[in-house]
All heavy atoms as a GROMACS GRO file, in nm:
protein
  595
    1MET      N    1   0.426   0.619   2.079
    1MET     CA    2   0.496   0.536   2.172
    1MET      C    3   0.477   0.578   2.311
    1MET      O    4   0.534   0.531   2.410
    1MET     CB    5   0.649   0.543   2.146
    1MET     CG    6   0.680   0.486   2.001
    1MET     SD    7   0.793   0.351   1.987
    1MET     CE    8   0.903   0.350   2.118
    2SER      N    9   0.402   0.687   2.337
    2SER     CA   10   0.377   0.735   2.469
    2SER      C   11   0.307   0.629   2.557
    2SER      O   12   0.307   0.636   2.679
    2SER     CB   13   0.306   0.871   2.471
    2SER     OG   14   0.174   0.838   2.413
    3GLY      N   15   0.228   0.540   2.487
    3GLY     CA   16   0.161   0.437   2.564
    3GLY      C   17   0.249   0.328   2.621
    3GLY      O   18   0.212   0.266   2.719
    4ILE      N   19   0.365   0.309   2.557
    4ILE     CA   20   0.453   0.198   2.602
    4ILE      C   21   0.532   0.246   2.726
    4ILE      O   22   0.532   0.180   2.829
    4ILE     CB   23   0.545   0.156   2.490
    4ILE    CG1   24   0.469   0.093   2.381
    4ILE    CG2   25   0.653   0.063   2.544
    4ILE    CD1   26   0.551   0.058   2.262
    5GLY      N   27   0.596   0.359   2.720
    5GLY     CA   28   0.669   0.415   2.823
    5GLY      C   29   0.810   0.348   2.838
    5GLY      O   30   0.848   0.258   2.763
    6VAL      N   31   0.887   0.402   2.925
    6VAL     CA   32   1.030   0.351   2.950
    6VAL      C   33   1.033   0.203   2.993
    6VAL      O   34   1.100   0.128   2.951
    6VAL     CB   35   1.101   0.445   3.039
    6VAL    CG1   36   1.240   0.389   3.070
    6VAL    CG2   37   1.116   0.581   2.980
    7PRO      N   38   0.946   0.172   3.098
    7PRO     CA   39   0.951   0.033   3.149
    7PRO      C   40   0.911  -0.070   3.040
    7PRO      O   41   0.971  -0.176   3.032
    7PRO     CB   42   0.846   0.028   3.265
    7PRO     CG   43   0.830   0.168   3.303
    7PRO     CD   44   0.857   0.259   3.183
    8GLY      N   45   0.822  -0.028   2.953
    8GLY     CA   46   0.781  -0.119   2.836
    8GLY      C   47   0.896  -0.140   2.748
    8GLY      O   48   0.912  -0.258   2.698
    9ILE      N   49   0.969  -0.032   2.711
    9ILE     CA   50   1.079  -0.046   2.619
    9ILE      C   51   1.183  -0.131   2.680
    9ILE      O   52   1.244  -0.216   2.604
    9ILE     CB   53   1.132   0.093   2.581
    9ILE    CG1   54   1.021   0.167   2.501
    9ILE    CG2   55   1.260   0.082   2.510
    9ILE    CD1   56   1.055   0.309   2.470
   10ILE      N   57   1.222  -0.114   2.805
   10ILE     CA   58   1.321  -0.199   2.870
   10ILE      C   59   1.272  -0.340   2.865
   10ILE      O   60   1.355  -0.436   2.842
   10ILE     CB   61   1.337  -0.153   3.016
   10ILE    CG1   62   1.406  -0.012   3.018
   10ILE    CG2   63   1.423  -0.253   3.100
   10ILE    CD1   64   1.417   0.060   3.152
   11LEU      N   65   1.147  -0.370   2.896
   11LEU     CA   66   1.096  -0.508   2.884
   11LEU      C   67   1.107  -0.570   2.748
   11LEU      O   68   1.145  -0.684   2.740
   11LEU     CB   69   0.953  -0.504   2.937
   11LEU     CG   70   0.882  -0.642   2.939
   11LEU    CD1   71   0.954  -0.738   3.045
   11LEU    CD2   72   0.739  -0.638   2.971
   12LEU      N   73   1.078  -0.487   2.645
   12LEU     CA   74   1.096  -0.539   2.504
   12LEU      C   75   1.245  -0.568   2.478
   12LEU      O   76   1.267  -0.665   2.402
   12LEU     CB   77   1.044  -0.433   2.404
   12LEU     CG   78   0.884  -0.424   2.405
   12LEU    CD1   79   0.850  -0.301   2.311
   12LEU    CD2   80   0.825  -0.538   2.356
   13VAL      N   81   1.333  -0.484   2.520
   13VAL     CA   82   1.478  -0.508   2.494
   13VAL      C   83   1.523  -0.638   2.559
   13VAL      O   84   1.592  -0.720   2.500
   13VAL     CB   85   1.560  -0.381   2.539
   13VAL    CG1   86   1.707  -0.424   2.533
   13VAL    CG2   87   1.535  -0.271   2.451
   14ILE      N   88   1.476  -0.653   2.684
   14ILE     CA   89   1.517  -0.785   2.757
   14ILE      C   90   1.452  -0.903   2.688
   14ILE      O   91   1.525  -1.007   2.672
   14ILE     CB   92   1.478  -0.766   2.905
   14ILE    CG1   93   1.560  -0.664   2.980
   14ILE    CG2   94   1.479  -0.911   2.980
   14ILE    CD1   95   1.510  -0.633   3.116
   15LEU      N   96   1.331  -0.890   2.648
   15LEU     CA   97   1.263  -1.001   2.581
   15LEU      C   98   1.340  -1.027   2.449
   15LEU      O   99   1.358  -1.150   2.416
   15LEU     CB  100   1.120  -0.970   2.553
   15LEU     CG  101   1.036  -1.074   2.487
   15LEU    CD1  102   1.019  -1.186   2.585
   15LEU    CD2  103   0.900  -1.021   2.460
   16ALA      N  104   1.370  -0.928   2.367
   16ALA     CA  105   1.452  -0.952   2.243
   16ALA      C  106   1.590  -1.020   2.269
   16ALA      O  107   1.625  -1.108   2.190
   16ALA     CB  108   1.474  -0.816   2.175
   17LEU      N  109   1.654  -0.978   2.380
   17LEU     CA  110   1.785  -1.036   2.407
   17LEU      C  111   1.764  -1.189   2.445
   17LEU      O  112   1.844  -1.273   2.404
   17LEU     CB  113   1.850  -0.969   2.535
   17LEU     CG  114   1.923  -0.840   2.495
   17LEU    CD1  115   1.969  -0.773   2.620
   17LEU    CD2  116   2.050  -0.879   2.416
   18LEU      N  117   1.655  -1.213   2.514
   18LEU     CA  118   1.633  -1.357   2.553
   18LEU      C  119   1.590  -1.443   2.430
   18LEU      O  120   1.630  -1.563   2.423
   18LEU     CB  121   1.522  -1.366   2.658
   18LEU     CG  122   1.560  -1.319   2.802
   18LEU    CD1  123   1.440  -1.314   2.888
   18LEU    CD2  124   1.669  -1.407   2.857
   19LEU      N  125   1.512  -1.389   2.343
   19LEU     CA  126   1.464  -1.457   2.228
   19LEU      C  127   1.577  -1.478   2.119
   19LEU      O  128   1.588  -1.585   2.067
   19LEU     CB  129   1.342  -1.396   2.165
   19LEU     CG  130   1.202  -1.405   2.243
   19LEU    CD1  131   1.102  -1.322   2.172
   19LEU    CD2  132   1.168  -1.547   2.253
   20PHE      N  133   1.642  -1.375   2.086
   20PHE     CA  134   1.735  -1.383   1.971
   20PHE      C  135   1.878  -1.393   2.019
   20PHE      O  136   1.961  -1.430   1.928
   20PHE     CB  137   1.712  -1.257   1.886
   20PHE     CG  138   1.574  -1.248   1.830
   20PHE    CD1  139   1.488  -1.144   1.874
   20PHE    CD2  140   1.530  -1.328   1.734
   20PHE    CE1  141   1.367  -1.133   1.826
   20PHE    CE2  142   1.405  -1.322   1.680
   20PHE     CZ  143   1.321  -1.217   1.726
   21GLY      N  144   1.908  -1.357   2.133
   21GLY     CA  145   2.052  -1.361   2.179
   21GLY      C  146   2.132  -1.234   2.134
   21GLY      O  147   2.089  -1.169   2.033
   22PRO      N  148   2.238  -1.202   2.204
   22PRO     CA  149   2.311  -1.082   2.168
   22PRO      C  150   2.381  -1.089   2.035
   22PRO      O  151   2.415  -0.984   1.962
   22PRO     CB  152   2.414  -1.064   2.280
   22PRO     CG  153   2.425  -1.204   2.337
   22PRO     CD  154   2.301  -1.273   2.315
   23ASN      N  155   2.401  -1.209   1.977
   23ASN     CA  156   2.473  -1.220   1.846
   23ASN      C  157   2.379  -1.192   1.730
   23ASN      O  158   2.417  -1.150   1.624
   23ASN     CB  159   2.536  -1.363   1.837
   23ASN     CG  160   2.644  -1.380   1.939
   23ASN    OD1  161   2.705  -1.293   1.981
   23ASN    ND2  162   2.664  -1.505   1.971
   24LYS      N  163   2.256  -1.231   1.753
   24LYS     CA  164   2.155  -1.213   1.636
   24LYS      C  165   2.096  -1.071   1.640
   24LYS      O  166   2.043  -1.031   1.527
   24LYS     CB  167   2.040  -1.309   1.657
   24LYS     CG  168   2.078  -1.446   1.616
   24LYS     CD  169   2.080  -1.458   1.467
   24LYS     CE  170   2.097  -1.619   1.435
   24LYS     NZ  171   2.095  -1.627   1.296
   25LEU      N  172   2.099  -0.993   1.742
   25LEU     CA  173   2.032  -0.856   1.743
   25LEU      C  174   2.092  -0.766   1.643
   25LEU      O  175   2.015  -0.694   1.576
   25LEU     CB  176   2.038  -0.799   1.882
   25LEU     CG  177   1.933  -0.853   1.977
   25LEU    CD1  178   1.951  -0.786   2.116
   25LEU    CD2  179   1.793  -0.845   1.931
   26PRO      N  180   2.222  -0.755   1.627
   26PRO     CA  181   2.271  -0.668   1.517
   26PRO      C  182   2.220  -0.705   1.373
   26PRO      O  183   2.184  -0.613   1.296
   26PRO     CB  184   2.421  -0.675   1.522
   26PRO     CG  185   2.449  -0.721   1.659
   26PRO     CD  186   2.328  -0.802   1.691
   27GLU      N  187   2.220  -0.831   1.344
   27GLU     CA  188   2.161  -0.875   1.213
   27GLU      C  189   2.013  -0.836   1.209
   27GLU      O  190   1.977  -0.798   1.094
   27GLU     CB  191   2.179  -1.034   1.199
   27GLU     CG  192   2.323  -1.073   1.185
   27GLU     CD  193   2.331  -1.222   1.184
   27GLU    OE1  194   2.236  -1.294   1.137
   27GLU    OE2  195   2.432  -1.288   1.231
   28LEU      N  196   1.945  -0.862   1.306
   28LEU     CA  197   1.805  -0.828   1.307
   28LEU      C  198   1.780  -0.675   1.292
   28LEU      O  199   1.691  -0.642   1.210
   28LEU     CB  200   1.740  -0.873   1.439
   28LEU     CG  201   1.590  -0.862   1.458
   28LEU    CD1  202   1.519  -0.952   1.345
   28LEU    CD2  203   1.542  -0.896   1.592
   29GLY      N  204   1.870  -0.597   1.352
   29GLY     CA  205   1.856  -0.451   1.335
   29GLY      C  206   1.883  -0.404   1.199
   29GLY      O  207   1.812  -0.319   1.138
   30ARG      N  208   1.990  -0.471   1.138
   30ARG     CA  209   2.019  -0.429   0.996
   30ARG      C  210   1.904  -0.471   0.908
   30ARG      O  211   1.869  -0.403   0.809
   30ARG     CB  212   2.145  -0.498   0.954
   30ARG     CG  213   2.279  -0.431   1.003
   30ARG     CD  214   2.402  -0.489   0.936
   30ARG     NE  215   2.435  -0.629   0.975
   30ARG     CZ  216   2.507  -0.650   1.089
   30ARG    NH1  217   2.559  -0.549   1.156
   30ARG    NH2  218   2.530  -0.773   1.129
   31ALA      N  219   1.845  -0.592   0.929
   31ALA     CA  220   1.736  -0.635   0.843
   31ALA      C  221   1.618  -0.545   0.849
   31ALA      O  222   1.557  -0.511   0.754
   31ALA     CB  223   1.698  -0.776   0.878
   32VAL      N  224   1.584  -0.499   0.975
   32VAL     CA  225   1.476  -0.407   0.990
   32VAL      C  226   1.503  -0.270   0.920
   32VAL      O  227   1.419  -0.212   0.855
   32VAL     CB  228   1.446  -0.389   1.142
   32VAL    CG1  229   1.351  -0.278   1.170
   32VAL    CG2  230   1.392  -0.522   1.203
   33GLY      N  231   1.632  -0.223   0.940
   33GLY     CA  232   1.676  -0.098   0.883
   33GLY      C  233   1.657  -0.108   0.724
   33GLY      O  234   1.613  -0.015   0.654
   34ARG      N  235   1.705  -0.217   0.664
   34ARG     CA  236   1.696  -0.238   0.514
   34ARG      C  237   1.553  -0.235   0.483
   34ARG      O  238   1.517  -0.182   0.371
   34ARG     CB  239   1.759  -0.370   0.482
   34ARG     CG  240   1.890  -0.352   0.408
   34ARG     CD  241   1.948  -0.478   0.362
   34ARG     NE  242   2.045  -0.527   0.463
   34ARG     CZ  243   2.050  -0.639   0.524
   34ARG    NH1  244   1.962  -0.736   0.505
   34ARG    NH2  245   2.141  -0.664   0.616
   35THR      N  246   1.465  -0.303   0.557
   35THR     CA  247   1.326  -0.305   0.515
   35THR      C  248   1.259  -0.172   0.518
   35THR      O  249   1.180  -0.134   0.425
   35THR     CB  250   1.247  -0.403   0.614
   35THR    OG1  251   1.313  -0.532   0.614
   35THR    CG2  252   1.098  -0.415   0.585
   36PHE      N  253   1.288  -0.092   0.625
   36PHE     CA  254   1.234   0.044   0.627
   36PHE      C  255   1.289   0.127   0.516
   36PHE      O  256   1.210   0.209   0.455
   36PHE     CB  257   1.271   0.110   0.755
   36PHE     CG  258   1.182   0.065   0.874
   36PHE    CD1  259   1.239   0.027   1.000
   36PHE    CD2  260   1.043   0.051   0.860
   36PHE    CE1  261   1.154  -0.007   1.106
   36PHE    CE2  262   0.960   0.009   0.961
   36PHE     CZ  263   1.025  -0.020   1.088
   37ARG      N  264   1.416   0.108   0.481
   37ARG     CA  265   1.480   0.191   0.367
   37ARG      C  266   1.419   0.160   0.237
   37ARG      O  267   1.379   0.245   0.157
   37ARG     CB  268   1.623   0.160   0.366
   37ARG     CG  269   1.700   0.267   0.280
   37ARG     CD  270   1.850   0.245   0.281
   37ARG     NE  271   1.904   0.214   0.412
   37ARG     CZ  272   1.966   0.108   0.452
   37ARG    NH1  273   1.989   0.005   0.361
   37ARG    NH2  274   2.012   0.082   0.568
   38GLU      N  275   1.385   0.025   0.213
   38GLU     CA  276   1.324  -0.015   0.084
   38GLU      C  277   1.178   0.033   0.080
   38GLU      O  278   1.136   0.080  -0.028
   38GLU     CB  279   1.320  -0.169   0.071
   38GLU     CG  280   1.455  -0.220   0.042
   38GLU     CD  281   1.460  -0.368   0.048
   38GLU    OE1  282   1.353  -0.441   0.038
   38GLU    OE2  283   1.572  -0.434   0.047
   39PHE      N  284   1.109   0.031   0.193
   39PHE     CA  285   0.974   0.084   0.202
   39PHE      C  286   0.973   0.232   0.173
   39PHE      O  287   0.885   0.283   0.086
   39PHE     CB  288   0.913   0.056   0.338
   39PHE     CG  289   0.774   0.110   0.352
   39PHE    CD1  290   0.666   0.044   0.299
   39PHE    CD2  291   0.754   0.224   0.422
   39PHE    CE1  292   0.539   0.098   0.307
   39PHE    CE2  293   0.621   0.282   0.430
   39PHE     CZ  294   0.512   0.212   0.382
   40LYS      N  295   1.063   0.306   0.223
   40LYS     CA  296   1.068   0.456   0.212
   40LYS      C  297   1.104   0.481   0.058
   40LYS      O  298   1.044   0.573   0.000
   40LYS     CB  299   1.182   0.504   0.302
   40LYS     CG  300   1.185   0.654   0.323
   40LYS     CD  301   1.287   0.683   0.425
   40LYS     CE  302   1.338   0.822   0.434
   40LYS     NZ  303   1.433   0.848   0.530
   41ASP      N  304   1.201   0.409  -0.006
   41ASP     CA  305   1.228   0.439  -0.144
   41ASP      C  306   1.116   0.401  -0.234
   41ASP      O  307   1.087   0.474  -0.325
   41ASP     CB  308   1.349   0.342  -0.180
   41ASP     CG  309   1.480   0.386  -0.118
   41ASP    OD1  310   1.488   0.505  -0.065
   41ASP    OD2  311   1.577   0.309  -0.113
   42GLY      N  312   1.033   0.296  -0.202
   42GLY     CA  313   0.918   0.262  -0.279
   42GLY      C  314   0.815   0.364  -0.269
   42GLY      O  315   0.746   0.399  -0.370
   43ALA      N  316   0.797   0.426  -0.146
   43ALA     CA  317   0.698   0.525  -0.133
   43ALA      C  318   0.737   0.648  -0.206
   43ALA      O  319   0.653   0.714  -0.274
   43ALA     CB  320   0.684   0.554   0.019
   44ARG      N  321   0.861   0.679  -0.214
   44ARG     CA  322   0.909   0.795  -0.288
   44ARG      C  323   0.891   0.784  -0.432
   44ARG      O  324   0.850   0.866  -0.510
   44ARG     CB  325   1.060   0.815  -0.263
   44ARG     CG  326   1.096   0.888  -0.129
   44ARG     CD  327   1.238   0.916  -0.121
   44ARG     NE  328   1.269   0.970   0.010
   44ARG     CZ  329   1.386   0.955   0.069
   44ARG    NH1  330   1.480   0.886   0.012
   44ARG    NH2  331   1.406   1.002   0.188
   45GLU      N  332   0.913   0.659  -0.485
   45GLU     CA  333   0.883   0.627  -0.628
   45GLU      C  334   0.738   0.640  -0.660
   45GLU      O  335   0.704   0.698  -0.768
   45GLU     CB  336   0.931   0.489  -0.659
   45GLU     CG  337   1.080   0.471  -0.668
   45GLU     CD  338   1.121   0.333  -0.703
   45GLU    OE1  339   1.037   0.251  -0.750
   45GLU    OE2  340   1.239   0.286  -0.673
   46ILE      N  341   0.658   0.596  -0.574
   46ILE     CA  342   0.504   0.606  -0.600
   46ILE      C  343   0.464   0.759  -0.607
   46ILE      O  344   0.389   0.804  -0.691
   46ILE     CB  345   0.432   0.528  -0.490
   46ILE    CG1  346   0.450   0.382  -0.514
   46ILE    CG2  347   0.278   0.562  -0.500
   46ILE    CD1  348   0.391   0.297  -0.408
   47ILE      N  349   0.520   0.829  -0.504
   47ILE     CA  350   0.484   0.971  -0.509
   47ILE      C  351   0.544   1.044  -0.626
   47ILE      O  352   0.475   1.130  -0.683
   47ILE     CB  353   0.537   1.036  -0.370
   47ILE    CG1  354   0.459   0.987  -0.249
   47ILE    CG2  355   0.536   1.192  -0.381
   47ILE    CD1  356   0.516   1.027  -0.123
   48ALA      N  357   0.666   1.004  -0.667
   48ALA     CA  358   0.725   1.072  -0.786
   48ALA      C  359   0.644   1.040  -0.914
   48ALA      O  360   0.632   1.119  -1.000
   48ALA     CB  361   0.866   1.031  -0.791
   49ASP      N  362   0.597   0.914  -0.919
   49ASP     CA  363   0.514   0.880  -1.032
   49ASP      C  364   0.381   0.938  -1.038
   49ASP      O  365   0.324   0.970  -1.140
   49ASP     CB  366   0.496   0.723  -1.037
   49ASP     CG  367   0.628   0.646  -1.075
   49ASP    OD1  368   0.723   0.720  -1.120
   49ASP    OD2  369   0.626   0.526  -1.047
   50ASP      N  370   0.324   0.972  -0.920
   50ASP     CA  371   0.194   1.028  -0.908
   50ASP      C  372   0.200   1.178  -0.945
   50ASP      O  373   0.098   1.227  -0.999
   50ASP     CB  374   0.142   1.014  -0.766
   50ASP     CG  375  -0.005   1.036  -0.755
   50ASP    OD1  376  -0.077   1.014  -0.856
   50ASP    OD2  377  -0.048   1.092  -0.639
   51VAL      N  378   0.307   1.252  -0.926
   51VAL     CA  379   0.313   1.397  -0.943
   51VAL      C  380   0.298   1.428  -1.101
   51VAL      O  381   0.215   1.512  -1.132
   51VAL     CB  382   0.439   1.459  -0.884
   51VAL    CG1  383   0.465   1.599  -0.930
   51VAL    CG2  384   0.436   1.446  -0.735
   52PRO      N  385   0.374   1.360  -1.187
   52PRO     CA  386   0.342   1.390  -1.334
   52PRO      C  387   0.212   1.354  -1.376
   52PRO      O  388   0.151   1.428  -1.463
   52PRO     CB  389   0.448   1.309  -1.406
   52PRO     CG  390   0.553   1.279  -1.299
   52PRO     CD  391   0.487   1.283  -1.175
   53ALA      N  392   0.146   1.254  -1.320
   53ALA     CA  393   0.006   1.219  -1.364
   53ALA      C  394  -0.084   1.323  -1.323
   53ALA      O  395  -0.179   1.361  -1.405
   53ALA     CB  396  -0.028   1.082  -1.296
   54LYS      N  397  -0.068   1.389  -1.209
   54LYS     CA  398  -0.153   1.498  -1.164
   54LYS      C  399  -0.134   1.622  -1.254
   54LYS      O  400  -0.231   1.686  -1.294
   54LYS     CB  401  -0.130   1.535  -1.025
   54LYS     CG  402  -0.187   1.432  -0.924
   54LYS     CD  403  -0.168   1.484  -0.785
   54LYS     CE  404  -0.226   1.386  -0.684
   54LYS     NZ  405  -0.210   1.427  -0.545
   55LYS      N  406  -0.015   1.643  -1.299
   55LYS     CA  407   0.004   1.759  -1.387
   55LYS      C  408  -0.062   1.743  -1.515
   55LYS      O  409  -0.110   1.836  -1.584
   55LYS     CB  410   0.157   1.779  -1.402
   55LYS     CG  411   0.227   1.840  -1.291
   55LYS     CD  412   0.375   1.867  -1.308
   55LYS     CE  413   0.440   1.923  -1.182
   55LYS     NZ  414   0.587   1.941  -1.201
   56LYS      N  415  -0.055   1.618  -1.572
   56LYS     CA  416  -0.117   1.590  -1.695
   56LYS      C  417  -0.268   1.606  -1.682
   56LYS      O  418  -0.335   1.659  -1.776
   56LYS     CB  419  -0.095   1.437  -1.749
   56LYS     CG  420   0.043   1.418  -1.794
   56LYS     CD  421   0.061   1.278  -1.831
   56LYS     CE  422   0.211   1.247  -1.865
   56LYS     NZ  423   0.232   1.109  -1.899
   57GLU      N  424  -0.333   1.576  -1.574
   57GLU     CA  425  -0.473   1.582  -1.551
   57GLU      C  426  -0.507   1.730  -1.536
   57GLU      O  427  -0.617   1.777  -1.587
   57GLU     CB  428  -0.517   1.516  -1.424
   57GLU     CG  429  -0.513   1.365  -1.437
   57GLU     CD  430  -0.545   1.297  -1.299
   57GLU    OE1  431  -0.578   1.366  -1.210
   57GLU    OE2  432  -0.536   1.170  -1.299
   58GLU      N  433  -0.419   1.817  -1.484
   58GLU     CA  434  -0.449   1.962  -1.470
   58GLU      C  435  -0.432   2.040  -1.594
   58GLU      O  436  -0.480   2.152  -1.602
   58GLU     CB  437  -0.362   2.018  -1.361
   58GLU     CG  438  -0.391   1.959  -1.216
   58GLU     CD  439  -0.292   2.003  -1.112
   58GLU    OE1  440  -0.196   2.086  -1.154
   58GLU    OE2  441  -0.312   1.965  -1.000
   59ALA      N  442  -0.363   1.976  -1.696
   59ALA     CA  443  -0.345   2.053  -1.819
   59ALA      C  444  -0.477   2.079  -1.886
   59ALA      O  445  -0.568   1.996  -1.889
   59ALA     CB  446  -0.253   1.976  -1.914
   60PRO      N  447  -0.492   2.196  -1.942
   60PRO     CA  448  -0.622   2.229  -2.015
   60PRO      C  449  -0.642   2.143  -2.135
   60PRO      O  450  -0.552   2.119  -2.206
   60PRO     CB  451  -0.609   2.375  -2.056
   60PRO     CG  452  -0.464   2.401  -2.054
   60PRO     CD  453  -0.401   2.309  -1.955
   61GLN      N  454  -0.765   2.085  -2.134
   61GLN     CA  455  -0.799   1.997  -2.247
   61GLN      C  456  -0.895   2.065  -2.339
   61GLN      O  457  -0.988   2.135  -2.289
   61GLN     CB  458  -0.859   1.861  -2.200
   61GLN     CG  459  -0.760   1.783  -2.109
   61GLN     CD  460  -0.832   1.660  -2.059
   61GLN    OE1  461  -0.945   1.635  -2.072
   61GLN    NE2  462  -0.752   1.580  -1.982
   62GLN      N  463  -0.877   2.044  -2.466
   62GLN     CA  464  -0.961   2.106  -2.558
   62GLN      C  465  -1.097   2.022  -2.562
   62GLN      O  466  -1.091   1.900  -2.575
   62GLN     CB  467  -0.911   2.102  -2.704
   62GLN     CG  468  -0.785   2.189  -2.709
   62GLN     CD  469  -0.719   2.193  -2.856
   62GLN    OE1  470  -0.758   2.104  -2.929
   62GLN    NE2  471  -0.631   2.289  -2.873
   63ALA      N  472  -1.213   2.093  -2.560
   63ALA     CA  473  -1.336   2.020  -2.559
   63ALA      C  474  -1.374   2.000  -2.700
   63ALA      O  475  -1.373   2.085  -2.790
   63ALA     CB  476  -1.436   2.107  -2.483
   64VAL      N  477  -1.414   1.878  -2.726
   64VAL     CA  478  -1.466   1.840  -2.858
   64VAL      C  479  -1.613   1.858  -2.855
   64VAL      O  480  -1.686   1.792  -2.782
   64VAL     CB  481  -1.423   1.701  -2.893
   64VAL    CG1  482  -1.482   1.650  -3.028
   64VAL    CG2  483  -1.274   1.685  -2.884
   65VAL      N  484  -1.666   1.936  -2.941
   65VAL     CA  485  -1.813   1.964  -2.947
   65VAL      C  486  -1.865   1.900  -3.072
   65VAL      O  487  -1.821   1.931  -3.192
   65VAL     CB  488  -1.847   2.113  -2.953
   65VAL    CG1  489  -1.994   2.139  -2.957
   65VAL    CG2  490  -1.783   2.176  -2.829
   66ALA      N  491  -1.954   1.810  -3.054
   66ALA     CA  492  -2.010   1.736  -3.173
   66ALA      C  493  -2.137   1.820  -3.215
   66ALA      O  494  -2.208   1.873  -3.133
   66ALA     CB  495  -2.058   1.599  -3.128
   67GLU      N  496  -2.152   1.826  -3.344
   67GLU     CA  497  -2.263   1.893  -3.397
   67GLU      C  498  -2.391   1.806  -3.373
   67GLU      O  499  -2.386   1.676  -3.395
   67GLU     CB  500  -2.253   1.917  -3.548
   67GLU     CG  501  -2.137   2.012  -3.580
   67GLU     CD  502  -2.129   2.039  -3.724
   67GLU    OE1  503  -2.227   2.021  -3.800
   67GLU    OE2  504  -2.020   2.085  -3.770
   68PRO      N  505  -2.505   1.874  -3.339
   68PRO     CA  506  -2.628   1.793  -3.320
   68PRO      C  507  -2.671   1.729  -3.449
   68PRO      O  508  -2.666   1.792  -3.552
   68PRO     CB  509  -2.724   1.893  -3.260
   68PRO     CG  510  -2.668   2.027  -3.294
   68PRO     CD  511  -2.523   2.009  -3.312
   69THR      N  512  -2.714   1.612  -3.435
   69THR     CA  513  -2.767   1.544  -3.559
   69THR      C  514  -2.915   1.554  -3.566
   69THR      O  515  -2.983   1.556  -3.457
   69THR     CB  516  -2.724   1.396  -3.562
   69THR    OG1  517  -2.769   1.328  -3.448
   69THR    CG2  518  -2.566   1.380  -3.567
   70LYS      N  519  -2.973   1.536  -3.680
   70LYS     CA  520  -3.118   1.541  -3.693
   70LYS      C  521  -3.167   1.411  -3.659
   70LYS      O  522  -3.123   1.300  -3.685
   70LYS     CB  523  -3.165   1.561  -3.843
   70LYS     CG  524  -3.138   1.707  -3.888
   70LYS     CD  525  -3.201   1.727  -4.019
   70LYS     CE  526  -3.178   1.873  -4.059
   70LYS     NZ  527  -3.232   1.892  -4.200
   71VAL      N  528  -3.281   1.414  -3.573
   71VAL     CA  529  -3.343   1.286  -3.526
   71VAL      C  530  -3.464   1.269  -3.612
   71VAL      O  531  -3.555   1.359  -3.613
   71VAL     CB  532  -3.382   1.306  -3.372
   71VAL    CG1  533  -3.460   1.170  -3.328
   71VAL    CG2  534  -3.254   1.321  -3.288
   72GLU      N  535  -3.472   1.166  -3.679
   72GLU     CA  536  -3.589   1.132  -3.770
   72GLU      C  537  -3.692   1.069  -3.689
   72GLU      O  538  -3.675   0.993  -3.588
   72GLU     CB  539  -3.542   1.037  -3.881
   72GLU     CG  540  -3.440   1.105  -3.970
   72GLU     CD  541  -3.405   1.004  -4.085
   72GLU    OE1  542  -3.476   0.907  -4.102
   72GLU    OE2  543  -3.304   1.024  -4.144
   73ASP      N  544  -3.815   1.100  -3.726
   73ASP     CA  545  -3.933   1.044  -3.658
   73ASP      C  546  -3.957   0.905  -3.717
   73ASP      O  547  -3.980   0.888  -3.837
   73ASP     CB  548  -4.057   1.134  -3.685
   73ASP     CG  549  -4.171   1.091  -3.594
   73ASP    OD1  550  -4.147   1.011  -3.499
   73ASP    OD2  551  -4.282   1.140  -3.626
   74LYS      N  552  -3.941   0.810  -3.633
   74LYS     CA  553  -3.939   0.660  -3.674
   74LYS      C  554  -4.070   0.601  -3.630
   74LYS      O  555  -4.074   0.468  -3.630
   74LYS     CB  556  -3.817   0.586  -3.624
   74LYS     CG  557  -3.687   0.633  -3.677
   74LYS     CD  558  -3.574   0.555  -3.631
   74LYS     CE  559  -3.449   0.609  -3.686
   74LYS     NZ  560  -3.335   0.528  -3.650
   75ARG      N  561  -4.179   0.671  -3.612
   75ARG     CA  562  -4.299   0.612  -3.581
   75ARG      C  563  -4.369   0.555  -3.702
   75ARG      O  564  -4.354   0.603  -3.815
   75ARG     CB  565  -4.396   0.721  -3.516
   75ARG     CG  566  -4.350   0.771  -3.376
   75ARG     CD  567  -4.450   0.849  -3.321
   75ARG     NE  568  -4.387   0.979  -3.294
   75ARG     CZ  569  -4.459   1.094  -3.273
   75ARG    NH1  570  -4.586   1.094  -3.274
   75ARG    NH2  571  -4.390   1.208  -3.244
   76LEU      N  572  -4.450   0.454  -3.677
   76LEU     CA  573  -4.529   0.386  -3.782
   76LEU      C  574  -4.636   0.485  -3.818
   76LEU      O  575  -4.699   0.542  -3.733
   76LEU     CB  576  -4.579   0.259  -3.742
   76LEU     CG  577  -4.476   0.149  -3.715
   76LEU    CD1  578  -4.539   0.027  -3.657
   76LEU    CD2  579  -4.399   0.119  -3.841
   77PRO      N  580  -4.680   0.488  -3.949
   77PRO     CA  581  -4.793   0.574  -3.988
   77PRO      C  582  -4.928   0.512  -3.931
   77PRO      O  583  -4.940   0.395  -3.912
   77PRO     CB  584  -4.793   0.556  -4.138
   77PRO     CG  585  -4.707   0.450  -4.173
   77PRO     CD  586  -4.617   0.419  -4.062
   78GLU      N  587  -5.019   0.607  -3.903
   78GLU     CA  588  -5.134   0.563  -3.838
   78GLU      C  589  -5.236   0.518  -3.938
   78GLU      O  590  -5.250   0.553  -4.042
   78GLU     CB  591  -5.191   0.674  -3.749
   78GLU     CG  592  -5.112   0.699  -3.627
   78GLU     CD  593  -5.162   0.805  -3.544
   78GLU    OE1  594  -5.273   0.851  -3.558
   78GLU    OE2  595  -5.083   0.852  -3.459
   0.00000   0.00000   0.00000
């Protein structure tokens, strides 16, 4: 926000007051707050779901070693 500065923020507040009016601004603020809260909760759920998946991947897995099979020579006789 360093690029906007104080005059830019004041201009945005005045513009919001003109567009939405003083009665709608609290409703708009609550809606924005709810949206950010839902986004934050969703991000936490995704992170919480991702942590157990990583632990499962890090668990040592037993390697299955298959015995080599004999390869028969399937060439036609000369």
